[in-house]
N, C-alpha and C positions, 0 to 999 in steps of 0.2 A: 376534678383533679385536673392541676393542669401536667404538660409532661416536659421535663427538662432537655436539652439539647442533647444530651449523650443517654438520655433512652429514645429518642427518635430517629436519632443519626446511628444508625447501626452499619453493621458491615452488608457490602450490596457485592459482593463476590467473594468466594472460597478462596483465600491463595494460598497451598500449602505444596511443600515438595514433597510429593510422596510417589512411593513407586505402585499403590493401588488404594482402593478407596477404601480397605477395609485399615487402612492407617493413618485415614483421616481423623483431623481434630481440627477445635476449632476454640476459642475462648466467647466467654460471652461480651465482652467488650473488647472492641479492635481501637487500636491508634488512627489520628484521622485519615492515616493514607490509605486506611483498608474501607473506609467507611464510605456511602452514598457519594456521588456526585450528581448535580447536576447537569446533561449535557446536551438538553434536548434542542432549545433553544440557540446555541452558541453559535458562531459563526464556525467554520469547522473545516478540513480538509478531507472531502470525499476520501476513504480508501476501497472503495468499492469496484466494481466492475469486475473485470478477466483479473483472475490470480493461476497461478501456473500450478498443478497440482502432482505430485507421485502416491499412488495407491501402493499402501505400503503394510499390507494383511500377515506378516509375520514381522515387523516393527525392527526391520532390519536396519533402520534409518535410527534407532532409538537404541538398541541394544548390539552389545557385540557378541561376539558367539559364546561368552562366558555369559550370555546373560545380564551384562555388566551398564544399568545406562551409560551412555559416553557422556550425558548432561553431570553428572557426579564425578566425573574425571578431569584431574588437573588441567590434562593436554587431549581434547578430544581429538578422536580420528578423523581426517578429511573426509570419511566416511560416513560420519554423523551427518545427517541431513540436515540439522538445524546451525553448521557453518556456510552450507552453501558454497562448498569448494570448486575450485575449478583444477585443472589440470595446469601444470606448471612447466612441466617436461611431457612430452609423448609418450615416456613409459610410464608414468603417474598414474597407477589404478586407482582410479575414482567412477565407482560403479552407480554412479547416478548424474541428473543432470537439467536443473530443475529449467534451465533454457529450451531445453526440448523436450520440457515434459508437454501432457495435454492440460487442458485449462479448465476451469468451471468458472463460473460468475456468482458473485456475493454481491448481497446477500442473496441465499440460495441451497438447497438442499440438494445433495449428490445424486438420489435416487432417483429424481425426476429427470434429472440432467443428463444422466450418463444410462444408458440400457445396461451395460456390463454392472450398475452397482447398484439397481433396482434394490435386492436383495440383502446390500452386504453391509457385514455391521464390522469392524475395524477401523483401522488408523488413517487416516491419508492427511499427507503433508499439504499445507498451502504454501507459497509464499507471494508476497507483494513487495515490488521495487518503486521505490519513491523519492522524490525528491523532500527535501525538510522545507516547511515553507519558510516566509521571511519572519522572521522575529527580532525584540528588543533584547539587547543583552541579560535583562532583568525579568523575562518573560521565563515564563514556564508552561511545557507541553506534556499532554494528556495524549495517550493512545484509549481510545472506547469502543467496546466490544458490547452491540446490543443482546446479542446470546451468540454461542457457540455448544449444538450437543454431539457429544456429553462432557466429556472431559479436552481441555486445550490447553496444553504446553506451549508457552510462549517464549516465541526467541526474538530478538532485534541483533540485528549485525550480530551474530553470532555468540550473544550473551543470553543467558534464559532470563525472562523480567520474571515469571510467575506460573502458577495453574489456577484453571478455575474449573470446577466441578459444580456441575450442574446446568442443564442445558435450556431453562430458559429464563436466566435472570442474567443480567447486563454486568459488566465490570471493565476495570481499567487500568492501568500502570502509567505513574508518572515515568515520562522518559527524557527530563531539563537535562541536557550534558550528555546525553547518549545516542544524537542524531548526528547525520553529517550532512552537510549541505547538498551533496548527491547521493545518490546510490542507494538508499538507504536499501537491507533486507530486512522485510520483519516475514517469518515466516511460524506456522503454527500447526502445532502434529493435531488433527482430532480423533478424537476418540469416540464413536456411540456402542461401543460395545455395552450390552448390559451386564448385572451386577446384581447378587443377590442381595447384598447392603445397601444396593445404591437406593436412590428416591427421585424418579421410580422404581421400582426393584424389576423383576425379570419379564413378569408377566403383565401385558397391560393389554387394552384390546383398543391400539392404536399404532401406526407405521411409528418405528422407531428412526425418524429422519435425522441422516447426520449431514455434518456441514457448518461451515458461517451462515447462519440462518438469518440473522442479522446485520444492520449497517455496522460498518466499522469506519472510525473516523477520527481525524486528531487534530485538536485544538489548542491554542494558545492564551493563556491569560498572563494577569500579572503577578508579579512574585507574589502578593497579598489577594488574592478573590473570593469572589461568592462561593463556597462550597454546595451550599445545600439552604433551603427555607421551608416555612413550614407556614399553612393559615388556614384557620376552619371557623367560619360561625359558631363561638361559644353559647351563645345564650340567644333562644329564638323571640325572649319577651322581649332581652334587653336588643334586641340585636346586636351584640356586642363580638367583634371578631377580633380572635388573637393569634398568637401565633412568634415565630421565631427567625432569625435570618443565622447562618454562621460563615465566619470567615475561615478562611484556609489563609497559612500565614502572619495570623495577627498575635499581637502583645499584648495587647487591651489598649482602650481607647481609642481605635479607630470610628469615624463616625460614618454611618449608615442612613444613607437617605431612600426612604420607603413612601412609594406614590400608586392612589390609585384615583386615577384624575377625575374619570367620570363621578367619583362619590366626595369626589374635593378633599382627600384624605393626603395628607403630606407630612410625614413627621421624618423625623434626623432621630437617629438611635446612636447609642455606642457601644459599641463592643467591649465585653470584658477581656483577662487575660486566656480565656480560651477561644476567644473568638464570638461569642455568644451574644447577642443581642434580642431582647425580647421585647414585646411590641403588643397594643390593646388601643382600639377605637371602636367608637358606636358608628352604625349606618343606617340611621331611625329612616332613609327611603330608599334603603337597597333592596331591589327584586330580587327575589329569592328564584336558585335554579330550581326548575321541576321539568317533567318529559315535556309537558305543554310547554313551556317559555323555559328551555335552556339558556337564561341569561348567563354571559359571560363577564367578566372587567378584567379590563387589564392592569396587571401589577406591574411596576416599575421598581427595582431594586437595585442601586449602585452604591458603590464604595472606591473613592479612589477614582482610578481611571477605569474599574470594572464595570459591567453593567449586565445585569440581567433581567429579561424580558416574561413574563408567563401570562395567558388567560385562566381566569378561575370565577367560577362560579361559590354561590355561598349556601348553602340549606345544610336541614336538621335530617336525622334520621335515626327514631327512637321506637322504642315497644311501649305498649299498655297496656296490659294482659296480653289478649287473644289479638289487639289491632296492633299494624304495621304501621306508623305514622311520617310520612315526609312532612317536613315544614309542623309538624303539628294538627295535620290532615291526615284520616284514613285513605292508606295506599294500596291496591290490590297490582300485585306483579303479573303483568301478561308477557310472559317470558318464552324464551325459547334458548335452548343449551346450543352451544359453539364449536365448533373446535377449531382451529387455527390453519386450516386448509382450503385451499381455495384450489381445485382441480378443473375448473369449467374449461380452461385452454391446457389442460394437462400437465399441472402444476402443481406442487404440493405443498410446504409451507408457504402461507401467507408471507410475501418479501415487500411489499412496498404498500403504499397508504390509500393506490387503488383498489388493491386486491381485498382491502380490511373495510374502503366504504361500499363495496359489492355485496359481502356479507353482511353488513349493518342495513344496507337497504333492504334486502331480502326479509331483515326480519322488523324493517318497519312497514314494509308493505303487508307482513301478517296480520296487522295492530298493534304489535307488541313495543310495551315499553319497558322492556328489559331484557337482558340477557346473559347466561350466565356461561362465562367465557372459559370451560374446562377444557382439560384438567388441568391445567399447567397457568403459569402467569402468560398472556397472552403478550404481541410486541405493545409499543407501547401506543402506535397509531391508532391501533384500537380503542383503549379506554381513551385517547384524545378527542378520535373523535364521535365515542359515544360522549364526552363532555357537549361535544357542538351537536350533534345531532336529537342528543333528549333522551338516550338511553340506557337507564341506569343497569349497572353491574355487576356482579357477584364474580370475585376475584379468588382462585382457587390455586395450591400447592399440590402437586402429584405424589401426595402421601396416599397413594392407590391400590385396595384390595389387600395385599399380604406383606406390608412393609415389617421388616425385620425390627420389629420390637424392641427386642433386646439388647441391641447393637449400639451402644453409648454414637458411635461414630455415624450411625446412621441418622440419631436422634440429630448431632450436631447437622449437618448434611439438611435435615427438613426445615430446621430452625432458621439455618443459613438463607433457605430458599424464600423462605416467610419475611423474613426481615428485609430481604433485600427488593421484594412484592411490596411491601408497605413502603420501603423507602421512595422506588420510583413512582409509586402514584400515590403517595398521601395529598396529593393535593386535586384529586382529579375529583370533583364534585359526583360526577357520575357512579362513582365507586363508594357501594354504599354497604357492602357484605366480603368480608375477610372468607373463607374457607377452609377449615383445618385437612379436611380429610375427605375419601370416598369410597363407600360399602366396603369399611375396616373391618372384621369379625371382634365382635366383642369377648376381650380378655383381662385379665385385671394388667396384665405389662403393656397393652394398646392404651387402656383406660387412663396409665400411669404418664404415656408416650403423648398422647393427645391434651391431655392436662398439663404440661409443660408446654407445650406450644399454644393452648388457648392464653396460660398466664402472659406469655413472652407476648402474643400480640395485643392484648390487653396493655401491656407495658409500653409499645411502641404507638399504640394509637386506641385512644381511650373514643374517637368521636364517629367510629362506625360498629355494624354489628358481627358478631361471631356466627359462625355457622358451620356446618358439615354434612353432608349427604349419610345417612344413616339409612337405617335398611328393616323391613316390617317382618313380622313372623304370625302367626295364627292364634287363637287362645287352646288349648287342647283341649276344653269342653265344647267347643263352637267351631268348624274350620269356616265358618259364615265370617266370623268376628276378625280383623284384621289389627294389630295391638303394634303400635309403636311406642318402646320403650326402652332408653339405652342408657346409660350414665353420661353419655357424653352430650345427651340433652337437658341435664342440668349447668351443665359448663357454657351455653351455646344461649346466644339471643331468641332464635326462630329453630323450631323445630322443621328439620327438612328432613325428608327422605325418598330413595327412588323406592320404586314399586313397579312391576311388569304384570299383573296382573291382566291375563289375555293374551299373552304372549309367554313368556317363560314359566307362567303357574294359571294352566289352564286358558280358556279359551274367551271371547270376549266376552260371552254371555253371563260368566261369571261374576262381572262386575254388578251387574243386577241382584247380585245377591249379598254383596259383602255389603260390610259395615264397617265402622272405626271406630278403636277404643286409644285415643291420644289422651293421658289424665295431666299433663302439663297445661300451665296456664299461659301458654307462650302461643306466639303467631302460628300458622302451619304452613309448610310451603310442601309442594310434591317436586323436588328437582328433578325427577325423570318418570317420565313412561312412555310406551312407545312401542312398535315392532315393523319387522322389515316391509319393504314394498320394494319391487323392480319396477323401476319408475317403464310405463308403457306396457307393462303386463295385467292384463284385466280377466277376471273370471267372477266365480261365484263368490259370496262373502265367508263364505266356510274355505278356499282355494287359499292354502296360506302362500304370503311372497305377494299375491296382487294387491293394484290398489285399492280395490275393493275390499279387501280382508282389512288392510290398515284402517283406512277411511270408517268401518264400522267399529274399532278399537279405537280410535278416538273419541268416534260417538259415545260409545258404550264407557267410557273412561272417565270422560269429562263430564257424564251427567251422574256418576259416583262418586268424583272427587270433590264435583262441587256443593255435596250436601256434608263435609265436614266441617263439623264446628271448629272456627276459628282458622278456616281455607283464606289463605293472603295470596295467592298465586300458584302457577305452577312454571317450567320450563321443560316441558317433553322434550325428549330424546327423538331426533336431533333436527337441528335446521337444513342441513345437506348429507348426503352421503359421503363415507370417506373412509380411506384406505385403514384397511387393520390386515395384518398376517392370520387371524383366528376365521377370517370369513371365506373358507376354501372351497365352498359350492361353485362348480362349473357350469356356468349360464345365467346365475344367479346374481352371487355373491362378489366372484371373482376378484378376490382383493379388497371387495367394499362393505363395510359395514353399512345396510341399506335402510337402514330409518330413518332418515332425513323425511324431512316435508319436502324437498328439493331433493333431486337426483344431483349427483356430481357435477352436470352437465348445466344445471339452474335450471332445470325443466321441473315447474311447481307439480307434485300429486296431489289425487283426491283430497288428503288429509290436508295440506294446507286449507281449501276452503271450509273446511269442517272448523278447525283451529281459528282461521281469520276471524268468520262466524262470529264464535263463541265469544274472541276479544272484542269484538264491534258490541257486542251486546251488552262484555261485562264495561267496556269504556264508557257505555250509557248510560250506567249503571251509575258509574261512580260520579256521572257527570250529575245526575237529576239529585242526587247524595248529596250534595255541596249545599 
């Protein structure tokens, strides 16, 4: 089945002017202006660096004293922060001044940059002053945000551009005709408050970092430009590549040049009235992408005066019964779960490619060929580096634990984040799995919610697998038989589940007694297991929080899960210790989930070497089986 452009070009941002998340709504299909845009490789003016900030816990800069939003008034008060007003006379009453305000670095979270904001959940106003880059009269301008957590109200020169909701996906605004040559004022009200109807919801096991956590940039494009493209290896047997290019501003008949120089591919396409141009070609001599040989080919797309260049890998990912197949060959996922957090130097959210590369380098040192990027879409550097480094990727959205399954607005929020994740990373060979949820309790409304998400994901991308982190239970007649049975398993391609035998469920020795009952004729993946250890704390194997306890738990668990029928891999929890407000034990946790096989400072624990040796043995077995 081929995908039409209207199905795979979906919203990359949730643009609503609402007072709260409960009023959120989104149509299934949005106009071109709200769809994804390829921005990674474009020449751009960076708006990163120092931004002025005002901490506003009562949102005085957004509401008047009657709690009416200033930006919904015809003539907003000068005390609306987005007006960036200044005194005209000494008697003018203006109770803020960005010029005199504190600063934060962008990209970055506010929690680890300012001690007073460590636990802060609320609104912070950001302001950046900039001059417009040189542009032709026919050029169009866009402002692009990699991510802002969680809600962003965006204003340019006192006028509202829109609202984006969701803390881990990119969004953009066209600002053509709205820029001044000098001294533009870009103001963002960033609000990271948690909401019961949000995605994620109130209760999570990771830190709620606030701020403009990913890059901000401004770029110019021609009046008609290359908005997006998709490319994939469609047939392994025929080595056929198919895809589409989408032009924005097209009227139909525009020519598009597509080149893959190393494969001697050169095609001229013609856009239809919607700006879409499809292509197909055979590449019999192409080297397929794999963790062992992560070959990337240059793709060059041009139309008129616009050009777009990317590097892509060609591969297939499929299942056959209980086998997982990469390029038609059995694959074992030697994985590790990863949070987008880098605390080795005291920081929080990963804010640059160097930090992302460090985390992925730690995974490679483990003999891993796979990373589960939990529990939300990670920054684009992570997936692009995975492409280069030969690390397969599981990418997921934060439908986590106890989402409000009955609320349509919550569903639309989740779907928008799913669409944005798929749209941004649809051309990354490393990404082989889209995950819909993590540890969600089974119920009819939950099943309906996730079934809708699964249908949407398949409509957007039929070239990858779907999964979700499910849970286990025990047979009522035998407490030593663990069962994975979930209606969601019928909808996904790989049966994945989290289990914590030896930590939340008995002691590690329990793993010696447990066997598994998983009736699906599908590959089985253990998406989480583990237990906590404070790096440097040593003791007996029965002493909790010691490295020895964690080491023993890993030995016992690996021995248990390796016997599961259809077992195709695992991603233990987790690569490195990470911050969580749920982890309050003084002297041990100190606001950190300690389940990492690395400490938050990047020091290996004893469990690292157990897993490293297991993966070395698995890699040798896979090589010998070829």
